LODREN-519806 format. One line per 3 residues: for each residue x, y, z of N, C-alpha, C, CB. Coordinates in steps of 0.05 Angstrom, whole numbers, always signed. Glycine has a CB too. Example, Ala and Ser with C-alpha at 12.3 -4.5 7.8 and 13.67 -1.06 7.14 Angstrom:
2
+264,-114,+156,+246,-90,+156,+264,-66,+156,+226,-89,+181; +257,-45,+142,+273,-21,+143,+258,+1,+157,+282,-12,+114 $
***
This chain:
135
-10,-283,-17,-26,-268,-36,-39,-245,-21,-48,-286,-49; -42,-223,-35,-54,-199,-24,-85,-201,-23,-45,-174,-39; -97,-191,-2,-126,-190,+0,-133,-161,+2,-137,-206,+24 $
-149,-151,-18,-156,-123,-18,-179,-117,+0,-163,-114,-47; -177,-95,+14,-199,-85,+31,-207,-58,+21,-190,-84,+62; -232,-55,+14,-242,-31,+2,-257,-15,+23,-260,-36,-23 $
-250,+10,+27,-264,+28,+45,-281,+47,+28,-244,+44,+64; -306,+41,+27,-325,+57,+10,-330,+85,+21,-351,+42,+8; -321,+90,+45,-326,+116,+58,-300,+134,+59,-337,+113,+86 $
-279,+124,+47,-253,+138,+50,-251,+163,+32,-231,+119,+43; -267,+164,+10,-264,+185,-9,-242,+180,-29,-258,+211,+6; -229,+157,-27,-208,+149,-46,-220,+130,-66,-183,+136,-31 $
-216,+135,-92,-227,+118,-113,-219,+89,-108,-217,+128,-141; -237,+71,-114,-233,+43,-109,-208,+32,-123,-257,+27,-117; -205,+40,-148,-181,+29,-163,-155,+40,-150,-182,+37,-192 $
-156,+65,-140,-132,+76,-126,-126,+60,-101,-137,+106,-120; -147,+52,-86,-142,+36,-62,-129,+10,-69,-169,+30,-48; -136,-3,-92,-124,-28,-100,-94,-22,-107,-138,-40,-125 $
-89,-1,-122,-62,+6,-129,-45,+11,-104,-61,+32,-148; -56,+27,-85,-42,+33,-61,-36,+8,-44,-57,+53,-44; -56,-9,-42,-52,-33,-26,-32,-52,-39,-79,-48,-22 $
-32,-53,-65,-12,-70,-79,+16,-59,-75,-19,-71,-110; +19,-32,-77,+45,-20,-73,+54,-24,-44,+44,+10,-80; +36,-22,-25,+43,-27,+3,+53,-56,+6,+20,-22,+21 $
+39,-75,-6,+48,-103,-4,+75,-107,-17,+27,-121,-18; +81,-92,-39,+107,-93,-52,+128,-81,-34,+106,-79,-79; +122,-59,-21,+142,-46,-3,+148,-64,+21,+131,-20,+6 $
+128,-78,+31,+132,-94,+55,+143,-122,+49,+106,-97,+70; +146,-128,+23,+156,-154,+15,+135,-176,+17,+179,-161,+33; +110,-168,+21,+88,-188,+21,+85,-199,-8,+62,-176,+31 $
+88,-182,-27,+88,-190,-56,+117,-187,-66,+68,-173,-73; +125,-207,-81,+152,-208,-92,+151,-213,-122,+170,-229,-77; +173,-207,-136,+173,-213,-165,+166,-242,-170,+200,-206,-177 $
+148,-246,-189,+139,-273,-196,+113,-281,-184,+160,-293,-189; +105,-267,-162,+80,-273,-149,+56,-265,-167,+78,-258,-122; +35,-281,-165,+11,-276,-181,-9,-259,-164,-2,-302,-190 $
-20,-239,-176,-41,-223,-163,-67,-239,-165,-44,-195,-176; -86,-233,-147,-112,-246,-150,-124,-239,-177,-131,-239,-126; -140,-257,-188,-154,-251,-213,-175,-229,-207,-166,-276,-226 $
-183,-216,-229,-205,-196,-226,-229,-209,-214,-211,-183,-253; -235,-233,-222,-259,-248,-212,-256,-253,-182,-262,-275,-226; -232,-260,-172,-228,-265,-144,-231,-239,-128,-200,-277,-139 $
-221,-217,-139,-224,-192,-125,-253,-183,-124,-207,-170,-139; -267,-187,-146,-295,-180,-147,-311,-196,-127,-307,-185,-176; -306,-222,-125,-320,-239,-106,-314,-231,-77,-312,-268,-110 $
-290,-222,-72,-282,-216,-44,-291,-187,-36,-252,-218,-41; -295,-170,-56,-300,-142,-49,-326,-130,-60,-277,-125,-59; -339,-145,-78,-364,-136,-91,-360,-109,-106,-386,-133,-70 $
-338,-107,-120,-334,-84,-137,-335,-92,-166,-306,-70,-131; -336,-72,-184,-338,-77,-213,-312,-88,-223,-345,-51,-227; -313,-109,-240,-288,-120,-251,-271,-100,-266,-295,-143,-270 $
-285,-80,-280,-270,-60,-294,-253,-43,-276,-289,-42,-310; -261,-40,-251,-246,-25,-231,-220,-40,-225,-262,-21,-205; -222,-66,-221,-198,-82,-216,-179,-80,-240,-205,-112,-210 $
-190,-83,-264,-173,-82,-288,-160,-55,-291,-190,-89,-313; -174,-34,-284,-162,-7,-286,-138,-5,-266,-184,+15,-279; -141,-15,-242,-120,-14,-223,-96,-30,-233,-129,-25,-196 $
-101,-54,-244,-80,-71,-254,-65,-58,-278,-90,-99,-261; -81,-44,-295,-68,-30,-317,-50,-8,-307,-90,-18,-336; -58,+6,-286,-41,+27,-275,-15,+16,-264,-56,+43,-254 $
-18,-7,-250,+6,-20,-239,+24,-30,-262,-2,-44,-221; +12,-38,-283,+27,-47,-307,+42,-23,-319,+9,-61,-327; +28,+0,-322,+41,+24,-333,+65,+32,-316,+20,+47,-335 $
+63,+28,-289,+84,+35,-271,+107,+15,-272,+74,+37,-243; +104,-7,-288,+124,-27,-290,+126,-47,-267,+151,-14,-294; +105,-47,-250,+106,-64,-226,+95,-92,-231,+91,-51,-204 $
+76,-94,-250,+64,-120,-256,+63,-123,-286,+36,-123,-244; +58,-148,-294,+54,-153,-323,+31,-174,-326,+80,-164,-336; +14,-168,-345,-8,-186,-351,+2,-207,-371,-33,-171,-362 $
-4,-232,-365,+3,-254,-383,-23,-266,-393,+22,-275,-370; -29,-263,-418,-54,-271,-429,-60,-301,-422,-54,-268,-459; -83,-305,-410,-92,-332,-403,-80,-342,-377,-85,-350,-425 $
-60,-328,-365,-47,-338,-341,-52,-320,-317,-17,-339,-345; -55,-294,-321,-61,-276,-299,-41,-253,-299,-59,-291,-272; -40,-239,-276,-23,-215,-273,-2,-222,-252,-40,-190,-265 $
+23,-217,-259,+45,-224,-242,+63,-200,-235,+62,-246,-257; +74,-201,-212,+92,-180,-202,+118,-181,-218,+98,-183,-172; +126,-158,-229,+151,-156,-244,+174,-148,-226,+149,-136,-267 $
+168,-129,-208,+190,-120,-190,+177,-111,-164,+206,-96,-203; +193,-112,-143,+184,-104,-117,+192,-76,-110,+195,-123,-96; +182,-66,-88,+189,-40,-77,+199,-43,-49,+164,-21,-78 $
+206,-68,-42,+213,-74,-14,+239,-61,-5,+215,-104,-11; +237,-44,+15,+260,-34,+29,+258,-39,+59,+264,-4,+23; +234,-44,+68,+229,-49,+97,+214,-76,+99,+213,-26,+110 $
+229,-97,+105,+216,-124,+107,+193,-123,+127,+236,-145,+115; +173,-140,+121,+149,-141,+138,+155,-149,+167,+129,-161,+126; +177,-163,+172,+184,-172,+199,+209,-158,+210,+188,-202,+199 $
+213,-132,+202,+236,-118,+212,+232,-109,+241,+242,-94,+194; +254,-103,+255,+251,-92,+282,+236,-66,+283,+279,-88,+294; +238,-50,+262,+223,-25,+261,+193,-30,+261,+230,-9,+236 $
+184,-51,+248,+156,-58,+248,+147,-66,+276,+150,-81,+228; +163,-81,+290,+156,-88,+317,+154,-64,+335,+177,-108,+328; +172,-45,+332,+171,-20,+347,+146,-4,+340,+196,-3,+343 $
+139,-3,+315,+116,+12,+306,+90,-2,+316,+115,+14,+276; +91,-28,+316,+68,-43,+327,+63,-37,+356,+72,-74,+323; +85,-37,+372,+83,-30,+400,+73,-2,+404,+110,-34,+414 $
+83,+17,+388,+73,+45,+389,+43,+46,+383,+89,+62,+370; +34,+32,+363,+6,+33,+355,-11,+22,+378,+1,+17,+330; -2,+1,+392,-17,-10,+414,-19,+11,+436,-3,-36,+425 $
+4,+25,+442,+4,+46,+463,-15,+68,+455,+32,+57,+468; -15,+76,+430,-32,+98,+421,-61,+90,+424,-26,+105,+391; -68,+66,+417,-96,+57,+419,-104,+55,+449,-99,+29,+406 $
-85,+45,+466,-91,+43,+494,-94,+70,+508,-68,+28,+508; -83,+91,+496,-87,+118,+508,-113,+131,+499,-63,+136,+501; -128,+116,+482,-154,+126,+473,-155,+138,+445,-163,+147,+493 $
-133,+137,+431,-133,+148,+404,-147,+128,+386,-104,+153,+393; -164,+138,+367,-176,+120,+348,-159,+119,+323,-205,+130,+341; -167,+104,+304,-151,+99,+279,-145,+125,+265,-166,+81,+260 $
-165,+143,+262,-160,+168,+248,-141,+186,+263,-187,+183,+244; -143,+186,+290,-124,+202,+307,-95,+191,+303,-132,+200,+336; -92,+165,+303,-66,+153,+300,-55,+160,+272,-67,+122,+304 $
-72,+157,+252,-63,+163,+224,-55,+192,+222,-85,+156,+204; -70,+210,+234,-64,+239,+232,-37,+245,+246,-86,+256,+244; -34,+233,+270,-9,+238,+285,+15,+227,+270,-11,+224,+313 $
+13,+202,+260,+35,+190,+246,+41,+205,+220,+28,+161,+239; +21,+214,+206,+25,+229,+181,+39,+256,+187,-2,+234,+166; +30,+269,+208,+43,+295,+216,+72,+291,+222,+28,+307,+240 $
+79,+270,+236,+107,+264,+243,+123,+258,+217,+109,+241,+263; +111,+241,+200,+125,+235,+175,+130,+260,+159,+108,+216,+158; +110,+277,+156,+113,+302,+140,+135,+319,+152,+86,+317,+139 $
+135,+321,+178,+155,+338,+192,+183,+328,+186,+149,+338,+222; +187,+302,+189,+214,+291,+186,+223,+290,+157,+215,+264,+198; +205,+282,+139,+213,+279,+111,+214,+306,+97,+194,+261,+97 $
+198,+325,+105,+200,+352,+94,+227,+364,+101,+176,+370,+104; +235,+361,+126,+261,+371,+135,+284,+358,+119,+265,+367,+165; +282,+332,+116,+302,+317,+101,+304,+326,+72,+297,+287,+102 $
+280,+329,+59,+280,+337,+31,+291,+366,+28,+251,+336,+20; +284,+384,+47,+294,+411,+46,+325,+411,+49,+282,+428,+69; +335,+393,+66,+364,+391,+70,+378,+383,+43,+371,+371,+92 $
+366,+363,+30,+378,+353,+5,+375,+373,-18,+366,+326,-2; +356,+391,-16,+353,+411,-37,+368,+437,-30,+323,+417,-41; +383,+437,-8,+399,+460,-2,+384,+482,+13,+411,+471,-26 $
+360,+477,+22,+344,+496,+37,+356,+498,+65,+314,+489,+38; +364,+522,+73,+377,+525,+100,+358,+523,+123,+391,+551,+101; +332,+522,+120,+313,+521,+142,+312,+494,+156,+287,+528,+134 $
***
């Protein structure tokens, strides 16, 4: 089961954080079709957020076709987004890289900025290639 962690200082709306964390769990295969999401009450107890915020996030996930609410039973995963299993060799390599980055003195924000810059560089080039951009 997924456990939501809310960063009140991130500048990202709380419901968006829940949506993002759910999608990440789906991508990593932590959540799979048929799995039950925590109830709004469980999320509220664990995070001290408003129940309407949880429900808003779950409604957005439902609109995206990722989950479905079953009256009286809860909210269940309809489909996954998994393309990179949680225990893939790439994850192990990334884990080792993160340890090296931390050991060299980079903090979480530095690592995130560096990783995001590399992602943008590689995926922007790939997208340009597929769109016929010669650059």
